[in-house]
Structure formats: C-alpha cells, structure tokens
N, CA, C, O and CB atoms as a CASP TS submission, in Angstrom:
PFRMAT TS
TARGET T0000
AUTHOR 0000-0000-0000
METHOD Language model
MODEL 1
PARENT N/A
ATOM      1  N   UNK     1       4.804  20.995   4.460  1.00  0.00           N
ATOM      2  CA  UNK     1       6.176  21.276   4.100  1.00  0.00           C
ATOM      3  C   UNK     1       7.025  21.123   5.361  1.00  0.00           C
ATOM      4  O   UNK     1       6.683  21.648   6.420  1.00  0.00           O
ATOM      5  CB  UNK     1       6.322  22.704   3.475  1.00  0.00           C
ATOM      6  N   UNK     2       8.133  20.398   5.233  1.00  0.00           N
ATOM      7  CA  UNK     2       9.004  20.195   6.392  1.00  0.00           C
ATOM      8  C   UNK     2       9.760  21.473   6.724  1.00  0.00           C
ATOM      9  O   UNK     2       9.809  22.412   5.930  1.00  0.00           O
ATOM     10  CB  UNK     2       9.992  19.046   6.132  1.00  0.00           C
ATOM     11  N   UNK     3      10.340  21.487   7.903  1.00  0.00           N
ATOM     12  CA  UNK     3      11.084  22.668   8.339  1.00  0.00           C
ATOM     13  C   UNK     3      12.272  22.946   7.423  1.00  0.00           C
ATOM     14  O   UNK     3      12.571  24.100   7.118  1.00  0.00           O
ATOM     15  CB  UNK     3      11.566  22.489   9.779  1.00  0.00           C
ATOM     16  N   UNK     4      12.949  21.884   6.987  1.00  0.00           N
ATOM     17  CA  UNK     4      14.103  22.065   6.107  1.00  0.00           C
ATOM     18  C   UNK     4      13.667  22.623   4.756  1.00  0.00           C
ATOM     19  O   UNK     4      14.314  23.521   4.218  1.00  0.00           O
ATOM     20  CB  UNK     4      14.851  20.734   5.917  1.00  0.00           C
ATOM     21  N   UNK     5      12.589  22.103   4.213  1.00  0.00           N
ATOM     22  CA  UNK     5      12.095  22.603   2.928  1.00  0.00           C
ATOM     23  C   UNK     5      11.694  24.066   3.040  1.00  0.00           C
ATOM     24  O   UNK     5      11.974  24.870   2.151  1.00  0.00           O
ATOM     25  CB  UNK     5      10.902  21.763   2.442  1.00  0.00           C
ATOM     26  N   UNK     6      11.033  24.399   4.149  1.00  0.00           N
ATOM     27  CA  UNK     6      10.620  25.788   4.350  1.00  0.00           C
ATOM     28  C   UNK     6      11.838  26.699   4.494  1.00  0.00           C
ATOM     29  O   UNK     6      11.830  27.825   3.996  1.00  0.00           O
ATOM     30  CB  UNK     6       9.716  25.907   5.591  1.00  0.00           C
ATOM     31  N   UNK     7      12.875  26.227   5.163  1.00  0.00           N
ATOM     32  CA  UNK     7      14.095  27.013   5.305  1.00  0.00           C
ATOM     33  C   UNK     7      14.760  27.232   3.945  1.00  0.00           C
ATOM     34  O   UNK     7      15.271  28.316   3.665  1.00  0.00           O
ATOM     35  CB  UNK     7      15.070  26.320   6.270  1.00  0.00           C
ATOM     36  N   UNK     8      14.747  26.200   3.109  1.00  0.00           N
ATOM     37  CA  UNK     8      15.330  26.326   1.769  1.00  0.00           C
ATOM     38  C   UNK     8      14.552  27.333   0.927  1.00  0.00           C
ATOM     39  O   UNK     8      15.147  28.121   0.191  1.00  0.00           O
ATOM     40  CB  UNK     8      15.358  24.961   1.065  1.00  0.00           C
ATOM     41  N   UNK     9      13.234  27.310   1.031  1.00  0.00           N
ATOM     42  CA  UNK     9      12.402  28.248   0.280  1.00  0.00           C
ATOM     43  C   UNK     9      12.664  29.669   0.774  1.00  0.00           C
ATOM     44  O   UNK     9      12.762  30.598  -0.026  1.00  0.00           O
ATOM     45  CB  UNK     9      10.896  27.887   0.417  1.00  0.00           C
ATOM     46  N   UNK    10      12.776  29.836   2.085  1.00  0.00           N
ATOM     47  CA  UNK    10      13.051  31.172   2.630  1.00  0.00           C
ATOM     48  C   UNK    10      14.422  31.680   2.194  1.00  0.00           C
ATOM     49  O   UNK    10      14.579  32.869   1.918  1.00  0.00           O
ATOM     50  CB  UNK    10      12.968  31.150   4.161  1.00  0.00           C
ATOM     51  N   UNK    11      15.418  30.790   2.128  1.00  0.00           N
ATOM     52  CA  UNK    11      16.749  31.184   1.678  1.00  0.00           C
ATOM     53  C   UNK    11      16.722  31.591   0.203  1.00  0.00           C
ATOM     54  O   UNK    11      17.322  32.595  -0.181  1.00  0.00           O
ATOM     55  CB  UNK    11      17.751  30.037   1.898  1.00  0.00           C
ATOM     56  N   UNK    12      16.023  30.805  -0.617  1.00  0.00           N
ATOM     57  CA  UNK    12      15.893  31.150  -2.037  1.00  0.00           C
ATOM     58  C   UNK    12      15.173  32.482  -2.194  1.00  0.00           C
ATOM     59  O   UNK    12      15.531  33.288  -3.053  1.00  0.00           O
ATOM     60  CB  UNK    12      15.136  30.042  -2.801  1.00  0.00           C
ATOM     61  N   UNK    13      14.163  32.713  -1.369  1.00  0.00           N
ATOM     62  CA  UNK    13      13.414  33.968  -1.391  1.00  0.00           C
ATOM     63  C   UNK    13      14.339  35.140  -1.073  1.00  0.00           C
ATOM     64  O   UNK    13      14.307  36.162  -1.759  1.00  0.00           O
ATOM     65  CB  UNK    13      12.239  33.920  -0.387  1.00  0.00           C
ATOM     66  N   UNK    14      15.154  34.997  -0.047  1.00  0.00           N
ATOM     67  CA  UNK    14      16.072  36.073   0.341  1.00  0.00           C
ATOM     68  C   UNK    14      17.089  36.353  -0.767  1.00  0.00           C
ATOM     69  O   UNK    14      17.405  37.509  -1.051  1.00  0.00           O
ATOM     70  CB  UNK    14      16.802  35.712   1.648  1.00  0.00           C
ATOM     71  N   UNK    15      17.592  35.301  -1.382  1.00  0.00           N
ATOM     72  CA  UNK    15      18.563  35.483  -2.476  1.00  0.00           C
ATOM     73  C   UNK    15      17.937  36.219  -3.653  1.00  0.00           C
ATOM     74  O   UNK    15      18.546  37.123  -4.226  1.00  0.00           O
ATOM     75  CB  UNK    15      19.108  34.123  -2.945  1.00  0.00           C
ATOM     76  N   UNK    16      16.719  35.829  -4.009  1.00  0.00           N
ATOM     77  CA  UNK    16      16.047  36.476  -5.138  1.00  0.00           C
ATOM     78  C   UNK    16      15.735  37.937  -4.832  1.00  0.00           C
ATOM     79  O   UNK    16      15.849  38.793  -5.709  1.00  0.00           O
ATOM     80  CB  UNK    16      14.756  35.729  -5.491  1.00  0.00           C
ATOM     81  N   UNK    17      15.344  38.225  -3.593  1.00  0.00           N
ATOM     82  CA  UNK    17      15.075  39.620  -3.222  1.00  0.00           C
ATOM     83  C   UNK    17      16.355  40.454  -3.322  1.00  0.00           C
ATOM     84  O   UNK    17      16.308  41.609  -3.746  1.00  0.00           O
ATOM     85  CB  UNK    17      14.493  39.701  -1.786  1.00  0.00           C
ATOM     86  N   UNK    18      17.495  39.879  -2.934  1.00  0.00           N
ATOM     87  CA  UNK    18      18.760  40.602  -3.042  1.00  0.00           C
ATOM     88  C   UNK    18      19.126  40.820  -4.505  1.00  0.00           C
ATOM     89  O   UNK    18      19.571  41.903  -4.886  1.00  0.00           O
ATOM     90  CB  UNK    18      19.885  39.839  -2.320  1.00  0.00           C
ATOM     91  N   UNK    19      18.936  39.792  -5.319  1.00  0.00           N
ATOM     92  CA  UNK    19      19.223  39.920  -6.750  1.00  0.00           C
ATOM     93  C   UNK    19      18.313  40.969  -7.385  1.00  0.00           C
ATOM     94  O   UNK    19      18.757  41.733  -8.243  1.00  0.00           O
ATOM     95  CB  UNK    19      19.051  38.560  -7.464  1.00  0.00           C
ATOM     96  N   UNK    20      17.043  41.015  -6.973  1.00  0.00           N
ATOM     97  CA  UNK    20      16.098  42.010  -7.475  1.00  0.00           C
ATOM     98  C   UNK    20      16.572  43.418  -7.113  1.00  0.00           C
ATOM     99  O   UNK    20      16.517  44.326  -7.942  1.00  0.00           O
ATOM    100  CB  UNK    20      14.684  41.755  -6.908  1.00  0.00           C
ATOM    101  N   UNK    21      17.036  43.595  -5.879  1.00  0.00           N
ATOM    102  CA  UNK    21      17.545  44.898  -5.452  1.00  0.00           C
ATOM    103  C   UNK    21      18.795  45.276  -6.240  1.00  0.00           C
ATOM    104  O   UNK    21      18.979  46.441  -6.590  1.00  0.00           O
ATOM    105  CB  UNK    21      17.851  44.889  -3.947  1.00  0.00           C
ATOM    106  N   UNK    22      19.653  44.300  -6.520  1.00  0.00           N
ATOM    107  CA  UNK    22      20.857  44.559  -7.313  1.00  0.00           C
ATOM    108  C   UNK    22      20.497  45.019  -8.719  1.00  0.00           C
ATOM    109  O   UNK    22      21.111  45.942  -9.254  1.00  0.00           O
ATOM    110  CB  UNK    22      21.734  43.304  -7.381  1.00  0.00           C
ATOM    111  N   UNK    23      19.502  44.373  -9.314  1.00  0.00           N
ATOM    112  CA  UNK    23      19.050  44.800 -10.647  1.00  0.00           C
ATOM    113  C   UNK    23      18.505  46.224 -10.596  1.00  0.00           C
ATOM    114  O   UNK    23      18.760  47.018 -11.502  1.00  0.00           O
ATOM    115  CB  UNK    23      17.969  43.835 -11.193  1.00  0.00           C
ATOM    116  N   UNK    24      17.763  46.550  -9.554  1.00  0.00           N
ATOM    117  CA  UNK    24      17.201  47.898  -9.433  1.00  0.00           C
ATOM    118  C   UNK    24      18.320  48.937  -9.376  1.00  0.00           C
ATOM    119  O   UNK    24      18.242  49.972 -10.038  1.00  0.00           O
ATOM    120  CB  UNK    24      16.305  48.004  -8.175  1.00  0.00           C
ATOM    121  N   UNK    25      19.352  48.665  -8.591  1.00  0.00           N
ATOM    122  CA  UNK    25      20.475  49.613  -8.501  1.00  0.00           C
ATOM    123  C   UNK    25      21.217  49.712  -9.825  1.00  0.00           C
ATOM    124  O   UNK    25      21.619  50.801 -10.234  1.00  0.00           O
ATOM    125  CB  UNK    25      21.448  49.193  -7.389  1.00  0.00           C
ATOM    126  N   UNK    26      21.399  48.582 -10.495  1.00  0.00           N
ATOM    127  CA  UNK    26      22.094  48.592 -11.784  1.00  0.00           C
ATOM    128  C   UNK    26      21.299  49.370 -12.832  1.00  0.00           C
ATOM    129  O   UNK    26      21.872  50.122 -13.620  1.00  0.00           O
ATOM    130  CB  UNK    26      22.340  47.155 -12.269  1.00  0.00           C
ATOM    131  N   UNK    27      19.988  49.189 -12.837  1.00  0.00           N
ATOM    132  CA  UNK    27      19.140  49.908 -13.790  1.00  0.00           C
ATOM    133  C   UNK    27      19.208  51.405 -13.528  1.00  0.00           C
ATOM    134  O   UNK    27      19.310  52.193 -14.467  1.00  0.00           O
ATOM    135  CB  UNK    27      17.681  49.416 -13.706  1.00  0.00           C
ATOM    136  N   UNK    28      19.152  51.806 -12.260  1.00  0.00           N
ATOM    137  CA  UNK    28      19.255  53.232 -11.930  1.00  0.00           C
ATOM    138  C   UNK    28      20.580  53.810 -12.414  1.00  0.00           C
ATOM    139  O   UNK    28      20.616  54.904 -12.976  1.00  0.00           O
ATOM    140  CB  UNK    28      19.111  53.446 -10.416  1.00  0.00           C
ATOM    141  N   UNK    29      21.659  53.079 -12.198  1.00  0.00           N
ATOM    142  CA  UNK    29      22.975  53.549 -12.630  1.00  0.00           C
ATOM    143  C   UNK    29      23.038  53.652 -14.151  1.00  0.00           C
ATOM    144  O   UNK    29      23.596  54.609 -14.688  1.00  0.00           O
ATOM    145  CB  UNK    29      24.080  52.611 -12.115  1.00  0.00           C
ATOM    146  N   UNK    30      22.470  52.674 -14.842  1.00  0.00           N
ATOM    147  CA  UNK    30      22.476  52.693 -16.301  1.00  0.00           C
ATOM    148  C   UNK    30      21.663  53.868 -16.840  1.00  0.00           C
ATOM    149  O   UNK    30      22.054  54.498 -17.823  1.00  0.00           O
ATOM    150  CB  UNK    30      21.926  51.376 -16.852  1.00  0.00           C
ATOM    151  N   UNK    31      20.535  54.161 -16.199  1.00  0.00           N
ATOM    152  CA  UNK    31      19.711  55.283 -16.647  1.00  0.00           C
ATOM    153  C   UNK    31      20.410  56.610 -16.411  1.00  0.00           C
ATOM    154  O   UNK    31      20.293  57.521 -17.229  1.00  0.00           O
ATOM    155  CB  UNK    31      18.365  55.273 -15.937  1.00  0.00           C
ATOM    156  N   UNK    32      21.131  56.735 -15.310  1.00  0.00           N
ATOM    157  CA  UNK    32      21.829  57.981 -15.003  1.00  0.00           C
ATOM    158  C   UNK    32      22.984  58.238 -15.951  1.00  0.00           C
ATOM    159  O   UNK    32      23.256  59.384 -16.307  1.00  0.00           O
ATOM    160  CB  UNK    32      22.336  57.958 -13.581  1.00  0.00           C
ATOM    161  N   UNK    33      23.667  57.173 -16.363  1.00  0.00           N
ATOM    162  CA  UNK    33      24.818  57.374 -17.250  1.00  0.00           C
ATOM    163  C   UNK    33      24.412  57.410 -18.714  1.00  0.00           C
ATOM    164  O   UNK    33      25.244  57.660 -19.586  1.00  0.00           O
ATOM    165  CB  UNK    33      25.845  56.276 -17.034  1.00  0.00           C
ATOM    166  N   UNK    34      23.124  57.160 -18.991  1.00  0.00           N
ATOM    167  CA  UNK    34      22.645  57.249 -20.368  1.00  0.00           C
ATOM    168  C   UNK    34      23.033  56.059 -21.211  1.00  0.00           C
ATOM    169  O   UNK    34      23.351  56.220 -22.390  1.00  0.00           O
ATOM    170  CB  UNK    34      23.162  58.490 -21.005  1.00  0.00           C
ATOM    171  N   UNK    35      23.016  54.878 -20.646  1.00  0.00           N
ATOM    172  CA  UNK    35      23.354  53.660 -21.391  1.00  0.00           C
ATOM    173  C   UNK    35      22.287  53.342 -22.429  1.00  0.00           C
ATOM    174  O   UNK    35      21.236  53.979 -22.494  1.00  0.00           O
ATOM    175  CB  UNK    35      23.523  52.473 -20.433  1.00  0.00           C
ATOM    176  N   UNK    36      22.592  52.349 -23.227  1.00  0.00           N
ATOM    177  CA  UNK    36      21.709  51.896 -24.297  1.00  0.00           C
ATOM    178  C   UNK    36      20.332  51.544 -23.739  1.00  0.00           C
ATOM    179  O   UNK    36      20.221  50.772 -22.787  1.00  0.00           O
ATOM    180  CB  UNK    36      22.318  50.683 -25.024  1.00  0.00           C
ATOM    181  N   UNK    37      19.290  52.110 -24.334  1.00  0.00           N
ATOM    182  CA  UNK    37      17.919  51.889 -23.855  1.00  0.00           C
ATOM    183  C   UNK    37      17.508  50.422 -23.981  1.00  0.00           C
ATOM    184  O   UNK    37      16.749  49.917 -23.154  1.00  0.00           O
ATOM    185  CB  UNK    37      16.938  52.772 -24.633  1.00  0.00           C
ATOM    186  N   UNK    38      18.000  49.748 -25.002  1.00  0.00           N
ATOM    187  CA  UNK    38      17.677  48.336 -25.190  1.00  0.00           C
ATOM    188  C   UNK    38      18.253  47.495 -24.042  1.00  0.00           C
ATOM    189  O   UNK    38      17.595  46.583 -23.543  1.00  0.00           O
ATOM    190  CB  UNK    38      18.217  47.835 -26.549  1.00  0.00           C
ATOM    191  N   UNK    39      19.469  47.807 -23.638  1.00  0.00           N
ATOM    192  CA  UNK    39      20.086  47.093 -22.517  1.00  0.00           C
ATOM    193  C   UNK    39      19.306  47.341 -21.227  1.00  0.00           C
ATOM    194  O   UNK    39      19.129  46.431 -20.417  1.00  0.00           O
ATOM    195  CB  UNK    39      21.558  47.526 -22.341  1.00  0.00           C
ATOM    196  N   UNK    40      18.846  48.563 -21.046  1.00  0.00           N
ATOM    197  CA  UNK    40      18.055  48.895 -19.851  1.00  0.00           C
ATOM    198  C   UNK    40      16.741  48.123 -19.869  1.00  0.00           C
ATOM    199  O   UNK    40      16.320  47.596 -18.839  1.00  0.00           O
ATOM    200  CB  UNK    40      17.782  50.423 -19.772  1.00  0.00           C
ATOM    201  N   UNK    41      16.093  48.051 -21.023  1.00  0.00           N
ATOM    202  CA  UNK    41      14.830  47.319 -21.134  1.00  0.00           C
ATOM    203  C   UNK    41      15.032  45.832 -20.836  1.00  0.00           C
ATOM    204  O   UNK    41      14.186  45.204 -20.199  1.00  0.00           O
ATOM    205  CB  UNK    41      14.226  47.502 -22.538  1.00  0.00           C
ATOM    206  N   UNK    42      16.148  45.270 -21.295  1.00  0.00           N
ATOM    207  CA  UNK    42      16.432  43.861 -21.003  1.00  0.00           C
ATOM    208  C   UNK    42      16.609  43.633 -19.513  1.00  0.00           C
ATOM    209  O   UNK    42      16.126  42.644 -18.963  1.00  0.00           O
ATOM    210  CB  UNK    42      17.682  43.400 -21.751  1.00  0.00           C
ATOM    211  N   UNK    43      17.310  44.561 -18.861  1.00  0.00           N
ATOM    212  CA  UNK    43      17.502  44.451 -17.414  1.00  0.00           C
ATOM    213  C   UNK    43      16.161  44.547 -16.688  1.00  0.00           C
ATOM    214  O   UNK    43      15.916  43.814 -15.730  1.00  0.00           O
ATOM    215  CB  UNK    43      18.465  45.549 -16.909  1.00  0.00           C
ATOM    216  N   UNK    44      15.305  45.442 -17.140  1.00  0.00           N
ATOM    217  CA  UNK    44      13.989  45.591 -16.513  1.00  0.00           C
ATOM    218  C   UNK    44      13.162  44.321 -16.685  1.00  0.00           C
ATOM    219  O   UNK    44      12.424  43.937 -15.777  1.00  0.00           O
ATOM    220  CB  UNK    44      13.238  46.797 -17.110  1.00  0.00           C
ATOM    221  N   UNK    45      13.276  43.669 -17.833  1.00  0.00           N
ATOM    222  CA  UNK    45      12.546  42.434 -18.080  1.00  0.00           C
ATOM    223  C   UNK    45      13.035  41.330 -17.141  1.00  0.00           C
ATOM    224  O   UNK    45      12.234  40.564 -16.606  1.00  0.00           O
ATOM    225  CB  UNK    45      12.703  41.999 -19.550  1.00  0.00           C
ATOM    226  N   UNK    46      14.353  41.253 -16.942  1.00  0.00           N
ATOM    227  CA  UNK    46      14.905  40.260 -16.013  1.00  0.00           C
ATOM    228  C   UNK    46      14.461  40.556 -14.582  1.00  0.00           C
ATOM    229  O   UNK    46      14.169  39.640 -13.814  1.00  0.00           O
ATOM    230  CB  UNK    46      16.446  40.237 -16.097  1.00  0.00           C
ATOM    231  N   UNK    47      14.412  41.836 -14.232  1.00  0.00           N
ATOM    232  CA  UNK    47      13.973  42.234 -12.895  1.00  0.00           C
ATOM    233  C   UNK    47      12.519  41.841 -12.681  1.00  0.00           C
ATOM    234  O   UNK    47      12.161  41.369 -11.602  1.00  0.00           O
ATOM    235  CB  UNK    47      14.154  43.750 -12.689  1.00  0.00           C
ATOM    236  N   UNK    48      11.685  42.026 -13.680  1.00  0.00           N
ATOM    237  CA  UNK    48      10.279  41.651 -13.582  1.00  0.00           C
ATOM    238  C   UNK    48      10.123  40.134 -13.441  1.00  0.00           C
ATOM    239  O   UNK    48       9.273  39.665 -12.684  1.00  0.00           O
ATOM    240  CB  UNK    48       9.509  42.152 -14.811  1.00  0.00           C
ATOM    241  N   UNK    49      10.930  39.377 -14.158  1.00  0.00           N
ATOM    242  CA  UNK    49      10.881  37.915 -14.036  1.00  0.00           C
ATOM    243  C   UNK    49      11.267  37.491 -12.620  1.00  0.00           C
ATOM    244  O   UNK    49      10.677  36.563 -12.068  1.00  0.00           O
ATOM    245  CB  UNK    49      11.821  37.245 -15.073  1.00  0.00           C
ATOM    246  N   UNK    50      12.251  38.165 -12.034  1.00  0.00           N
ATOM    247  CA  UNK    50      12.625  37.875 -10.656  1.00  0.00           C
ATOM    248  C   UNK    50      11.476  38.171  -9.706  1.00  0.00           C
ATOM    249  O   UNK    50      11.229  37.419  -8.763  1.00  0.00           O
ATOM    250  CB  UNK    50      13.858  38.681 -10.257  1.00  0.00           C
ATOM    251  N   UNK    51      10.776  39.267  -9.958  1.00  0.00           N
ATOM    252  CA  UNK    51       9.644  39.637  -9.108  1.00  0.00           C
ATOM    253  C   UNK    51       8.568  38.558  -9.152  1.00  0.00           C
ATOM    254  O   UNK    51       7.957  38.247  -8.130  1.00  0.00           O
ATOM    255  CB  UNK    51       9.057  40.991  -9.544  1.00  0.00           C
ATOM    256  N   UNK    52       8.336  37.990 -10.328  1.00  0.00           N
ATOM    257  CA  UNK    52       7.356  36.916 -10.465  1.00  0.00           C
ATOM    258  C   UNK    52       7.794  35.679  -9.677  1.00  0.00           C
ATOM    259  O   UNK    52       6.976  35.047  -9.010  1.00  0.00           O
ATOM    260  CB  UNK    52       7.153  36.559 -11.948  1.00  0.00           C
ATOM    261  N   UNK    53       9.077  35.336  -9.754  1.00  0.00           N
ATOM    262  CA  UNK    53       9.589  34.183  -9.004  1.00  0.00           C
ATOM    263  C   UNK    53       9.492  34.425  -7.508  1.00  0.00           C
ATOM    264  O   UNK    53       9.187  33.508  -6.746  1.00  0.00           O
ATOM    265  CB  UNK    53      11.043  33.884  -9.395  1.00  0.00           C
ATOM    266  N   UNK    54       9.752  35.664  -7.082  1.00  0.00           N
ATOM    267  CA  UNK    54       9.637  36.018  -5.661  1.00  0.00           C
ATOM    268  C   UNK    54       8.198  35.837  -5.202  1.00  0.00           C
ATOM    269  O   UNK    54       7.954  35.299  -4.122  1.00  0.00           O
ATOM    270  CB  UNK    54      10.106  37.478  -5.411  1.00  0.00           C
ATOM    271  N   UNK    55       7.251  36.279  -6.007  1.00  0.00           N
ATOM    272  CA  UNK    55       5.833  36.155  -5.647  1.00  0.00           C
ATOM    273  C   UNK    55       5.435  34.682  -5.507  1.00  0.00           C
ATOM    274  O   UNK    55       4.670  34.336  -4.607  1.00  0.00           O
ATOM    275  CB  UNK    55       4.944  36.848  -6.705  1.00  0.00           C
ATOM    276  N   UNK    56       5.941  33.819  -6.379  1.00  0.00           N
ATOM    277  CA  UNK    56       5.628  32.392  -6.285  1.00  0.00           C
ATOM    278  C   UNK    56       6.188  31.802  -5.000  1.00  0.00           C
ATOM    279  O   UNK    56       5.522  31.003  -4.343  1.00  0.00           O
ATOM    280  CB  UNK    56       6.183  31.635  -7.501  1.00  0.00           C
ATOM    281  N   UNK    57       7.408  32.187  -4.635  1.00  0.00           N
ATOM    282  CA  UNK    57       7.990  31.679  -3.393  1.00  0.00           C
ATOM    283  C   UNK    57       7.225  32.187  -2.182  1.00  0.00           C
ATOM    284  O   UNK    57       7.044  31.456  -1.208  1.00  0.00           O
ATOM    285  CB  UNK    57       9.462  32.080  -3.289  1.00  0.00           C
ATOM    286  N   UNK    58       6.772  33.440  -2.238  1.00  0.00           N
ATOM    287  CA  UNK    58       5.986  33.983  -1.131  1.00  0.00           C
ATOM    288  C   UNK    58       4.679  33.213  -0.971  1.00  0.00           C
ATOM    289  O   UNK    58       4.204  33.023   0.149  1.00  0.00           O
ATOM    290  CB  UNK    58       5.699  35.476  -1.355  1.00  0.00           C
ATOM    291  N   UNK    59       4.100  32.773  -2.076  1.00  0.00           N
ATOM    292  CA  UNK    59       2.887  31.963  -2.002  1.00  0.00           C
ATOM    293  C   UNK    59       3.162  30.620  -1.321  1.00  0.00           C
ATOM    294  O   UNK    59       2.304  30.094  -0.613  1.00  0.00           O
ATOM    295  CB  UNK    59       2.312  31.736  -3.408  1.00  0.00           C
ATOM    296  N   UNK    60       4.356  30.068  -1.536  1.00  0.00           N
ATOM    297  CA  UNK    60       4.720  28.813  -0.884  1.00  0.00           C
ATOM    298  C   UNK    60       4.950  29.017   0.615  1.00  0.00           C
ATOM    299  O   UNK    60       4.599  28.160   1.426  1.00  0.00           O
ATOM    300  CB  UNK    60       5.977  28.220  -1.535  1.00  0.00           C
ATOM    301  N   UNK    61       5.538  30.154   0.971  1.00  0.00           N
ATOM    302  CA  UNK    61       5.864  30.420   2.375  1.00  0.00           C
ATOM    303  C   UNK    61       4.599  30.718   3.168  1.00  0.00           C
ATOM    304  O   UNK    61       4.418  30.205   4.273  1.00  0.00           O
ATOM    305  CB  UNK    61       6.853  31.595   2.491  1.00  0.00           C
ATOM    306  N   UNK    62       3.730  31.542   2.607  1.00  0.00           N
ATOM    307  CA  UNK    62       2.513  31.954   3.297  1.00  0.00           C
ATOM    308  C   UNK    62       1.357  31.103   2.785  1.00  0.00           C
ATOM    309  O   UNK    62       0.938  31.261   1.639  1.00  0.00           O
ATOM    310  CB  UNK    62       2.227  33.478   3.084  1.00  0.00           C
ATOM    311  N   UNK    63       0.837  30.204   3.614  1.00  0.00           N
ATOM    312  CA  UNK    63      -0.250  29.345   3.148  1.00  0.00           C
ATOM    313  C   UNK    63      -1.557  30.124   2.992  1.00  0.00           C
ATOM    314  O   UNK    63      -1.802  31.114   3.682  1.00  0.00           O
ATOM    315  CB  UNK    63      -0.451  28.178   4.117  1.00  0.00           C
ATOM    316  N   UNK    64      -2.379  29.647   2.067  1.00  0.00           N
ATOM    317  CA  UNK    64      -3.705  30.249   1.877  1.00  0.00           C
ATOM    318  C   UNK    64      -4.614  29.815   3.027  1.00  0.00           C
ATOM    319  O   UNK    64      -4.757  28.624   3.303  1.00  0.00           O
ATOM    320  CB  UNK    64      -4.323  29.836   0.493  1.00  0.00           C
ATOM    321  N   UNK    65      -5.208  30.770   3.676  1.00  0.00           N
ATOM    322  CA  UNK    65      -6.121  30.486   4.770  1.00  0.00           C
ATOM    323  C   UNK    65      -7.497  30.983   4.358  1.00  0.00           C
ATOM    324  O   UNK    65      -7.696  32.175   4.124  1.00  0.00           O
ATOM    325  CB  UNK    65      -5.647  31.153   6.106  1.00  0.00           C
ATOM    326  N   UNK    66      -8.426  30.076   4.273  1.00  0.00           N
ATOM    327  CA  UNK    66      -9.784  30.451   3.898  1.00  0.00           C
ATOM    328  C   UNK    66     -10.545  30.792   5.169  1.00  0.00           C
ATOM    329  O   UNK    66     -10.685  29.964   6.069  1.00  0.00           O
ATOM    330  CB  UNK    66     -10.496  29.309   3.102  1.00  0.00           C
ATOM    331  N   UNK    67     -11.034  32.027   5.226  1.00  0.00           N
ATOM    332  CA  UNK    67     -11.727  32.483   6.436  1.00  0.00           C
ATOM    333  C   UNK    67     -13.179  32.101   6.419  1.00  0.00           C
ATOM    334  O   UNK    67     -13.908  32.408   7.362  1.00  0.00           O
ATOM    335  CB  UNK    67     -11.600  33.977   6.593  1.00  0.00           C
TER
END
C-alpha cells in the first residue's frame, strides 16, 4: 500500500471513529430523555455497523504478521 493510500485509510478511520463517538453520545442523550426505543435501537444498529467498518479499516492499517 502506498503512503497516500495508507494516509487515506487512516483519515477514513479517524472520521469513522469520530462518527462512532457521536452516535454513542446521541444514544446516551436519547436514553436519558426517554426517546422512542425503536429509534434508539436503530441508532445502536448504525453504531454497530460503523464499528464493523472501523475494524475492517484497522485490519488494512495493521498488517498481519505471522510469527
């Protein structure tokens, strides 16, 4: 992977981590104010999908090293 490609992956990773944190704060606020449980569940599902995408990017950034 070239340096530019790796930089792009790292930038995408940082953006997704920020979006994941934003979802976490939004979910906490929704739970505290007693919002619709269905809306909260949808937000949690989107947050989980972001976590999966973050994990895939981390796999690209950190190469597998067989010891």
